VOGU-3710 file (C-alpha; in Angstrom, 3 decimals, decimal comma):
1> mhdfltfkif> 9,062/130,697/-11,617  10,023/127,858/-13,942  9,689/125,332/-11,106  6,196/126,615/-10,374  5,110/126,429/-14,015  6,494/122,900/-14,447  4,839/121,697/-11,203  8,121/121,004/-9,420  6,903/123,218/-6,583  3,397/122,808/-5,198
11> itptllilfy> 1,305/125,637/-3,798  -1,246/123,176/-2,463  0,231/122,705/1,062  -0,104/126,437/1,707  -3,614/126,512/0,287  -4,574/123,444/2,329  -3,779/125,274/5,537  -5,833/128,256/4,407  -8,828/126,085/3,449  -8,554/124,151/6,710
21> yigaflmpll> -8,963/127,310/8,774  -11,771/128,611/6,577  -13,657/125,338/7,013  -12,820/125,065/10,701  -14,391/128,467/11,345  -17,339/128,084/8,976  -18,539/124,705/10,250  -19,338/125,910/13,799  -20,990/129,069/12,463  -23,198/127,117/10,092
31> swkfiksiek> -24,011/124,582/12,816  -24,952/127,388/15,202  -27,155/128,929/12,527  -28,831/125,556/12,004  -29,491/125,186/15,732  -30,931/128,706/15,852  -33,234/127,886/12,953  -34,540/124,911/14,922  -35,197/127,193/17,897  -36,867/129,782/15,646
41> ystlkvsqll> -39,485/127,309/14,496  -40,013/126,026/18,000  -42,767/127,534/20,119  -40,772/126,940/23,307  -38,522/129,453/25,056  -34,807/128,794/25,593  -35,320/127,856/29,260  -37,938/125,315/28,231  -35,657/123,972/25,495  -33,212/122,759/28,122
51> ltkyfrislg> -35,802/120,234/29,258  -37,013/119,095/25,869  -35,897/117,014/22,958  -34,425/120,107/21,291  -31,727/120,264/23,950  -30,826/116,671/23,148  -30,824/117,503/19,445  -28,571/120,514/20,087  -26,241/118,393/22,197  -26,167/115,757/19,475
61> lfltllciet> -25,383/118,401/16,865  -22,589/119,768/19,049  -21,044/116,316/19,461  -21,403/115,730/15,734  -19,641/119,028/15,109  -16,736/117,909/17,293  -16,494/114,690/15,315  -16,640/116,551/12,000  -13,948/119,004/13,143  -11,700/116,095/14,120
71> cwrmlfefmi> -12,236/114,357/10,788  -11,675/117,656/8,954  -8,336/118,060/10,755  -7,267/114,476/10,030  -8,139/114,867/6,350  -5,961/117,937/5,985  -3,127/116,372/8,009  -3,173/113,416/5,630  -3,044/115,639/2,549  -0,214/117,769/3,961
81> ayfnmhdalv> 1,686/114,610/4,926  1,278/113,382/1,366  2,938/116,517/0,008  5,687/116,273/2,637  6,368/112,694/1,513  6,543/113,894/-2,074  9,074/116,564/-1,124  11,171/114,027/0,807  11,169/111,612/-2,129  12,162/114,351/-4,562
91> hmkqi> 14,950/115,358/-2,207  16,148/111,728/-1,939  16,118/111,425/-5,736  18,399/114,457/-6,048  20,996/113,042/-3,644
//
């Protein structure tokens, strides 16, 4: 408990993994909701949307989502690697 209170142990790596999965699941849901809101305000049916600009917009949003998910993953990998480097340096200092 003393190590936790003096910040010798970090809880952040565990929380980072939790927040990564929360964000990874929320981003597609929010994107899907956004696409559905576009369709709601459209006067076209879904079959007609496949031939219109809305299909291209939906495809663009899907590709953007893939890019965002990749960047989200890389961001969290970087932060976890940072904490792993910190742990390795602390371990080297103790030797």
